[in-house]
C-alpha positions as CSV (number, residue, x, y, z in Angstrom):
1,M,117.6,-50.9,125.0
2,K,121.0,-49.5,124.8
3,L,121.0,-46.0,123.0
4,G,124.1,-45.5,120.8
5,A,125.6,-42.4,119.4
6,G,123.8,-40.8,116.5
7,T,120.4,-42.4,117.3
8,S,117.3,-40.2,117.0
9,L,115.4,-38.9,119.9
10,V,114.1,-41.9,122.0
11,S,111.1,-41.1,124.5
12,Q,110.0,-43.1,127.5
13,T,107.6,-42.5,130.3
14,I,109.1,-42.9,133.9
15,A,106.0,-41.6,136.0
16,P,102.5,-40.4,135.3
17,G,102.6,-37.5,132.8
18,V,106.4,-37.4,133.2
19,A,108.4,-38.3,129.7
20,V,112.1,-38.3,129.2
21,H,113.5,-37.9,125.8
22,V,117.0,-38.9,125.2
23,L,119.3,-38.0,122.4
24,P,123.0,-39.5,122.5
25,A,125.5,-36.8,121.2
26,P,129.1,-37.5,122.2
27,R,130.0,-34.5,119.9
28,F,129.0,-32.3,122.8
29,K,131.6,-31.9,125.8
30,T,128.6,-31.3,128.1
31,V,125.6,-33.4,128.9
32,T,122.4,-31.2,128.9
33,L,119.5,-31.8,131.2
34,S,116.1,-29.7,130.5
35,V,113.0,-30.0,132.7
36,F,109.6,-28.2,131.6
37,L,106.5,-28.3,133.6
38,H,103.5,-27.2,131.2
39,R,100.2,-25.5,132.0
40,P,97.7,-24.0,129.8
41,L,98.1,-20.2,129.5
42,A,95.5,-18.6,131.7
43,R,95.2,-15.0,132.8
44,E,94.9,-15.9,136.4
45,T,98.2,-18.1,136.5
46,A,100.5,-16.3,133.9
47,T,102.3,-14.1,136.2
48,P,102.6,-16.5,139.1
49,M,103.9,-19.0,136.5
50,A,106.5,-16.4,135.2
51,L,107.7,-15.6,138.6
52,L,108.0,-19.2,139.9
53,P,111.3,-20.5,137.9
54,S,113.4,-17.4,139.3
55,V,112.3,-17.9,142.8
56,L,112.8,-21.8,142.7
57,V,116.4,-21.3,141.2
58,R,117.3,-19.2,144.3
59,G,117.7,-22.3,146.4
60,S,116.3,-25.6,147.7
61,R,115.5,-27.3,150.8
62,E,119.0,-28.7,150.7
63,L,120.6,-25.7,149.5
64,P,118.7,-22.8,151.1
65,T,120.8,-19.8,149.7
66,Q,122.2,-18.6,146.4
67,A,125.6,-19.1,147.8
68,D,125.0,-22.7,148.9
69,L,123.7,-23.5,145.2
70,T,126.7,-21.5,143.7
71,R,129.1,-23.6,145.8
72,A,127.6,-26.9,144.9
73,L,127.5,-26.2,141.2
74,D,131.2,-25.1,141.5
75,E,132.1,-28.5,143.0
76,L,130.5,-30.0,140.1
77,Y,133.5,-28.7,137.8
78,G,131.5,-25.4,137.1
79,A,128.0,-27.0,136.3
80,D,125.5,-24.6,134.9
81,L,122.1,-24.2,136.1
82,S,119.3,-21.8,134.9
83,A,115.7,-21.3,135.0
84,A,113.1,-19.4,132.6
85,V,109.6,-19.3,131.6
86,V,108.6,-20.1,128.0
87,K,105.7,-20.0,125.8
88,N,104.9,-22.4,123.1
89,G,101.5,-21.8,121.2
90,E,99.0,-21.7,124.1
91,V,101.2,-23.5,126.5
92,Q,103.2,-21.7,129.3
93,S,106.2,-23.7,130.7
94,A,108.5,-23.5,133.8
95,A,111.8,-24.5,132.3
96,F,115.1,-25.4,133.9
97,H,118.4,-26.4,132.5
98,L,121.3,-28.0,133.7
99,N,124.7,-28.4,132.0
100,V,127.3,-30.9,133.2
101,V,130.7,-31.7,131.9
102,D,130.7,-35.1,130.2
103,R,132.6,-37.6,132.3
104,R,135.0,-38.2,129.4
105,Y,136.6,-34.9,130.1
106,L,136.8,-35.0,133.8
107,P,140.0,-36.1,135.7
108,D,140.3,-39.8,136.3
109,G,136.6,-40.0,134.7
110,A,135.1,-38.5,137.8
111,D,131.3,-38.9,137.7
112,V,129.5,-36.0,139.0
113,W,126.3,-36.7,137.3
114,R,124.1,-38.0,140.0
115,R,125.0,-35.1,142.4
116,A,124.1,-32.6,139.7
117,V,120.9,-34.2,139.1
118,E,120.1,-34.3,142.9
119,V,120.8,-30.3,142.9
120,L,118.4,-29.7,140.0
121,A,115.7,-32.1,141.4
122,G,115.9,-30.0,144.7
123,V,115.3,-26.8,142.9
124,V,112.5,-28.0,140.8
125,A,110.8,-30.2,143.3
126,R,112.1,-29.6,147.0
127,P,112.1,-25.8,147.5
128,L,112.7,-24.1,150.8
129,L,109.4,-23.2,152.5
130,L,108.7,-21.0,155.5
131,D,105.2,-21.1,157.0
132,G,103.8,-22.7,154.3
133,G,105.3,-20.3,151.5
134,F,108.3,-19.3,149.7
135,R,111.0,-17.0,151.4
136,P,109.5,-13.6,151.4
137,D,112.6,-11.8,150.5
138,Y,113.1,-14.1,147.7
139,V,109.7,-13.5,146.4
140,E,109.9,-9.8,146.9
141,Q,113.3,-9.6,145.1
142,E,112.1,-11.6,142.1
143,K,108.7,-9.6,141.8
144,V,111.1,-6.5,141.4
145,N,113.1,-8.4,138.6
146,L,109.9,-9.7,136.9
147,G,108.7,-6.1,136.7
148,R,111.9,-5.0,135.0
149,Q,111.6,-7.7,132.6
150,I,108.0,-6.8,131.6
151,D,109.2,-3.0,131.4
152,A,111.9,-4.1,129.1
153,V,109.7,-5.4,126.8
154,R,107.6,-2.3,126.6
155,N,110.7,-0.2,126.1
156,D,111.9,-2.4,123.3
157,K,109.4,-0.9,120.9
158,A,109.8,-3.3,117.9
159,R,109.1,-6.3,120.5
160,Y,106.4,-4.3,122.1
161,A,104.6,-3.8,118.9
162,A,104.6,-7.5,118.1
163,V,103.2,-8.2,121.6
164,R,100.4,-5.6,121.1
165,L,99.6,-7.0,117.7
166,I,99.0,-10.4,119.1
167,E,97.0,-9.1,122.1
168,E,94.6,-7.4,119.8
169,M,94.4,-10.0,117.2
170,C,94.1,-12.9,119.5
171,R,91.8,-11.1,122.0
172,G,89.8,-13.8,124.1
173,E,92.4,-16.5,123.0
174,R,94.9,-17.9,125.3
175,F,97.6,-16.9,122.6
176,S,96.9,-13.3,123.4
177,L,98.7,-13.8,126.9
178,Q,102.2,-13.0,127.3
179,P,104.7,-15.7,129.0
180,L,105.9,-12.8,131.6
181,G,102.3,-12.1,132.7
182,R,101.0,-8.7,133.5
183,R,102.6,-6.2,135.6
184,E,99.4,-5.3,137.4
185,D,99.3,-8.8,138.7
186,I,102.7,-8.7,140.3
187,P,101.8,-7.0,143.6
188,R,99.0,-9.5,144.4
189,I,101.5,-12.6,144.4
190,T,102.1,-13.7,148.0
191,P,104.8,-16.5,149.1
192,Q,102.0,-18.8,150.0
193,G,100.1,-18.3,146.9
194,L,103.2,-18.7,144.9
195,A,103.9,-22.2,146.8
196,A,100.4,-23.2,146.1
197,V,100.9,-22.7,142.3
198,H,104.1,-24.7,142.5
199,E,102.4,-27.6,144.4
200,G,99.6,-27.7,141.9
201,L,102.3,-27.9,139.3
202,L,104.3,-30.7,140.7
203,R,101.0,-32.7,141.0
204,T,99.0,-32.0,137.8
205,A,101.4,-30.6,135.1
206,P,102.6,-32.8,132.1
207,V,106.4,-32.8,132.3
208,D,108.9,-33.2,129.6
209,I,112.5,-34.1,130.4
210,F,115.2,-33.9,127.6
211,L,118.8,-35.5,128.0
212,V,121.1,-34.4,125.2
213,G,124.8,-35.7,125.2
214,G,127.0,-38.4,126.2
215,E,128.0,-41.7,124.5
216,D,125.2,-43.7,126.1
217,P,122.7,-41.7,127.8
218,E,121.1,-44.7,129.2
219,D,123.9,-44.7,131.8
220,Y,122.4,-41.3,133.0
221,L,118.8,-42.3,133.3
222,P,118.8,-44.0,136.7
223,A,119.7,-40.8,138.5
224,I,116.9,-39.1,136.8
225,R,114.2,-41.7,137.8
226,E,115.6,-41.6,141.3
227,S,116.1,-38.0,142.2
228,F,113.1,-36.4,141.1
229,R,110.8,-39.0,142.9
230,W,107.6,-38.0,141.2
231,E,104.8,-39.1,143.5
232,G,101.0,-38.6,143.9
233,R,100.6,-37.2,140.4
234,S,97.2,-36.6,138.6
235,P,98.5,-35.1,135.5
236,E,96.0,-32.9,133.3
237,E,95.9,-33.0,129.6
238,L,97.1,-29.7,127.7
239,P,94.1,-28.4,125.5
240,G,94.9,-28.3,121.8
241,T,95.7,-24.8,120.3
242,E,92.9,-23.1,118.4
243,T,94.2,-21.5,115.3
244,G,91.1,-19.0,115.0
245,K,89.8,-17.2,112.0
246,A,90.4,-13.8,110.6
247,P,87.5,-11.4,110.5
248,S,85.8,-10.5,107.1
249,R,87.4,-7.2,107.4
250,P,90.9,-6.7,108.9
251,R,91.1,-4.7,112.2
252,Q,93.3,-1.5,112.4
253,V,94.8,-0.6,115.6
254,V,97.0,2.8,115.9
255,E,98.5,3.6,119.2
256,G,100.8,6.6,120.2
257,E,103.8,6.7,122.5
258,D,107.0,8.8,122.5
259,V,108.6,7.3,119.6
260,E,110.7,8.7,116.6
261,Q,110.2,5.5,114.5
262,G,106.8,4.0,113.8
263,K,106.5,0.3,114.2
264,L,104.1,-1.6,111.8
265,A,103.0,-5.1,112.7
266,L,100.5,-7.2,110.6
267,G,99.1,-10.3,111.9
268,Y,97.8,-12.9,109.4
269,R,95.8,-16.2,109.9
270,T,97.4,-19.0,108.0
271,G,95.3,-22.1,109.1
272,V,98.5,-24.1,109.1
273,T,100.2,-25.4,112.1
274,L,103.2,-27.7,112.7
275,A,100.8,-30.8,112.8
276,D,99.7,-30.3,109.2
277,D,101.4,-31.9,106.1
278,D,101.5,-28.3,104.6
279,Y,103.8,-27.1,107.3
280,A,106.9,-27.3,105.2
281,A,105.0,-25.2,102.5
282,L,104.4,-22.7,105.1
283,Q,108.0,-22.4,106.1
284,V,109.0,-21.9,102.5
285,Y,106.1,-19.3,102.1
286,N,107.4,-17.2,105.2
287,G,110.9,-17.8,104.2
288,T,110.3,-16.4,100.6
289,L,107.9,-13.5,101.9
290,G,110.1,-12.2,104.9
291,G,112.2,-14.9,106.6
292,F,115.7,-14.2,105.1
293,V,117.6,-11.3,103.5
294,H,116.7,-12.5,100.0
295,S,113.0,-12.3,100.7
296,K,110.3,-10.2,99.2
297,L,109.9,-7.8,102.3
298,F,113.5,-7.2,102.5
299,K,114.2,-6.6,98.9
300,N,111.0,-4.5,98.1
301,V,110.0,-2.8,101.3
302,R,113.4,-2.1,103.0
303,E,115.9,-2.0,100.0
304,G,113.8,-1.4,96.8
305,A,111.4,1.4,98.2
306,S,113.7,2.5,101.0
307,L,110.6,2.5,103.3
308,A,111.7,0.6,106.3
309,Y,114.6,0.2,108.7
310,Y,113.7,-3.4,109.0
311,A,111.1,-5.7,107.4
312,H,110.6,-9.3,108.1
313,S,108.1,-12.0,108.8
314,Q,107.8,-15.1,111.2
315,V,105.4,-17.8,111.9
316,D,104.4,-19.3,115.2
317,P,104.4,-22.9,114.3
318,L,101.9,-24.0,116.9
319,K,99.2,-21.2,116.6
320,G,99.6,-20.8,112.8
321,V,100.0,-16.9,113.0
322,L,102.2,-15.1,110.7
323,V,103.4,-11.7,111.8
324,V,105.0,-9.2,109.5
325,S,107.2,-6.5,111.4
326,S,108.5,-3.4,110.0
327,G,110.2,-0.1,111.4
328,I,109.2,2.9,109.2
329,E,109.0,6.8,109.3
330,T,105.5,7.5,110.6
331,R,104.7,9.6,107.4
332,N,105.2,6.3,105.5
333,F,102.4,4.2,107.1
334,E,100.1,4.1,104.1
335,R,102.9,3.3,101.6
336,A,104.5,0.8,103.8
337,L,101.3,-1.1,104.4
338,A,100.4,-1.1,100.6
339,I,103.7,-2.4,99.4
340,V,103.6,-5.2,102.2
341,E,100.3,-6.2,101.0
342,E,101.3,-6.4,97.6
343,Q,104.3,-8.8,98.4
344,V,101.6,-10.8,100.1
345,A,99.4,-10.7,97.1
346,A,102.4,-11.8,94.8
347,M,103.0,-14.9,96.9
348,E,99.2,-15.8,96.3
349,R,99.6,-15.0,92.7
350,G,102.7,-17.3,92.5
351,D,105.1,-14.6,91.4
352,I,108.1,-16.6,93.1
353,S,111.1,-17.2,91.1
354,D,113.1,-20.4,90.8
355,E,115.9,-18.6,92.6
356,E,113.8,-17.3,95.4
357,L,112.6,-20.9,96.0
358,R,116.1,-22.2,95.8
359,Q,117.5,-19.6,98.2
360,T,114.8,-20.1,100.8
361,K,115.0,-24.0,100.8
362,L,118.9,-23.7,101.1
363,A,118.4,-21.1,104.0
364,L,115.9,-23.2,105.8
365,A,118.0,-26.4,105.5
366,D,121.0,-24.5,106.7
367,R,119.0,-23.2,109.8
368,L,117.8,-26.8,110.7
369,R,121.5,-28.2,110.3
370,V,123.0,-25.4,112.3
371,A,120.6,-26.0,115.1
372,Q,122.1,-29.5,115.6
373,D,125.2,-27.7,116.9
374,S,123.4,-26.3,120.0
375,P,121.9,-28.6,122.6
376,S,119.3,-25.8,123.6
377,A,118.1,-25.4,119.9
378,I,117.8,-29.3,119.7
379,V,115.8,-29.2,123.0
380,A,113.6,-26.3,121.9
381,R,112.8,-27.7,118.5
382,A,112.0,-31.3,119.9
383,L,109.8,-29.6,122.7
384,G,107.8,-27.6,119.8
385,D,107.2,-30.9,118.1
386,I,106.0,-32.6,121.1
387,L,103.5,-29.8,122.1
388,G,102.6,-29.2,118.5
389,G,101.7,-32.8,118.0
390,R,103.9,-34.0,115.4
391,R,107.6,-35.2,115.7
392,R,109.8,-34.6,112.6
393,E,113.4,-35.8,112.9
394,L,115.9,-33.8,111.0
395,P,116.1,-36.0,107.7
396,E,112.3,-36.0,107.5
397,A,112.2,-32.2,107.9
398,L,114.7,-31.6,105.4
399,A,113.2,-33.9,102.9
400,E,109.8,-32.1,103.3
401,I,111.4,-28.7,102.8
402,E,113.0,-30.0,99.6
403,R,109.8,-31.5,98.2
404,V,107.9,-28.2,98.4
405,T,107.0,-26.9,94.9
406,R,105.5,-23.4,93.8
407,E,102.1,-24.9,93.6
408,D,102.5,-26.0,97.3
409,V,103.4,-22.5,98.2
410,V,100.5,-20.9,96.2
411,R,98.1,-23.4,98.0
412,V,99.2,-22.3,101.4
413,A,99.0,-18.6,100.2
414,S,95.5,-19.0,99.2
415,R,94.5,-19.9,102.8
416,I,96.3,-16.8,104.5
417,R,94.2,-13.9,105.5
418,L,95.0,-10.5,107.2
419,D,93.5,-10.4,110.5
420,T,95.1,-7.1,112.2
421,V,97.1,-4.2,111.5
422,Y,98.9,-2.6,114.4
423,F,100.7,0.7,114.2
424,L,102.8,2.4,116.9
425,T,103.3,5.9,116.3
426,R,103.9,9.3,117.7
427,R,101.5,10.8,120.1
428,D,100.9,13.7,117.8
429,D,100.2,11.5,114.7
430,P,96.7,12.6,113.2
431,R,95.9,8.8,112.5
432,L,95.2,8.5,116.3
433,S,91.8,10.4,115.9
434,G,90.5,7.3,114.0
435,G,89.9,6.2,110.3
436,E,89.8,3.3,108.2
437,P,92.6,1.9,106.2
438,E,93.0,3.0,102.7
439,D,90.8,1.7,99.9
440,A,92.1,-0.8,97.4
441,A,92.3,1.9,94.7
442,R,94.5,4.1,96.7
443,R,96.7,1.3,97.9
444,A,97.4,0.4,94.4
445,A,98.4,3.8,93.6
446,L,100.7,3.9,96.7
447,V,102.3,0.7,95.6
448,R,103.1,2.3,92.3
449,E,104.5,5.4,94.2
450,A,106.5,3.4,96.6
451,A,108.3,1.4,93.8
452,R,109.9,4.5,92.5
453,P,113.3,5.5,93.9
454,S,112.8,8.1,96.6
455,E,114.3,11.5,95.8
456,A,115.1,12.2,99.4
457,G,116.4,9.0,100.2
458,G,114.9,6.7,103.0
459,A,115.3,4.7,105.9
460,G,116.9,1.7,103.8
461,S,119.0,4.0,101.9
């Protein structure tokens, strides 16, 4: 079957557990090839999996040094190759991305595609091995870099608070694990052990390959089939993501560090994932609550009460977890928490204006359309759909959002439950000595107080 321009994503299996997903997109001047090797998040493999892509992209059997690899890419008219580790729900993936200039824009129609795919396949599947392991110097250097990446997360206090919230909220669940793994596990990784992880990945991991670009990407498929040579595979199925349930009484975790600004993060269980019919309603719920600048959290927590430097919410589409994040003065913890909870309660009451719904739908639709201008965004959305168990092409996704009513949002809101409150504060904060959250009556009073203009001004003023 010929794949014409403008066709939706088309998928086909080329080897056991290996699927290729093709999207013709002649509007792009490059052809993008992305390869994802998946495995369930697990404590014992999360850190080696995080390290693996950066070691692999240092060189291959055919191109053993970084200089060799760089030279080969330069000869392909500046082809770009990168690698990373990504998390989607409870799945951790080694990801590799190759961008090559479309032949239509090369001198005399030169075709560098087959050579480019050979380079990528070498990096992914044919690494340079010494004594049954990766090059020790490459492994040690990338272990240092991975440690720095993990440290960077901890030093970014807003990001760190969100990480700690998920660790506490989802303790005992795969989702609690971070895609970069754990710093304390890095020293135990050996060149031979990492090579064994890679070998197991090639043999058992489900693989998704995305091809975006070109007038007729079918012309590019033979090189993909021939270059990777997937052999001896026994792919394992990925387990489904567990949504989990909130406890009868929300948990509260307060931790102290050397910070000036407190970080408040609230985790909610929604019971709705990308695979559900109510997913579009959850998107509208999140957008209205805290996804955009017109949202309730932005208007009432940051601007109206001047309580926060920032306040927003986001949803993990595969896990169904909603996280509210806010940067506040540490003295404003109870007031900020109370007014955030009031916005959540307002959503459940249906206190949503027609204008809020209209703006949220427009913003969601605009975000989806803008993503079509980026091959990486197209791939990320398609991968989420595949791992999430439900594929929605752009017209379907837009139509679902447009059909969402206030009643749909309220129905979703009725299922949402607060699971965990996490607060990162100063080391001398008296809350670190313990104590339960304020009772409902006290919080209601705090909401009324927070709604009044602050005499001294605040973070949002």
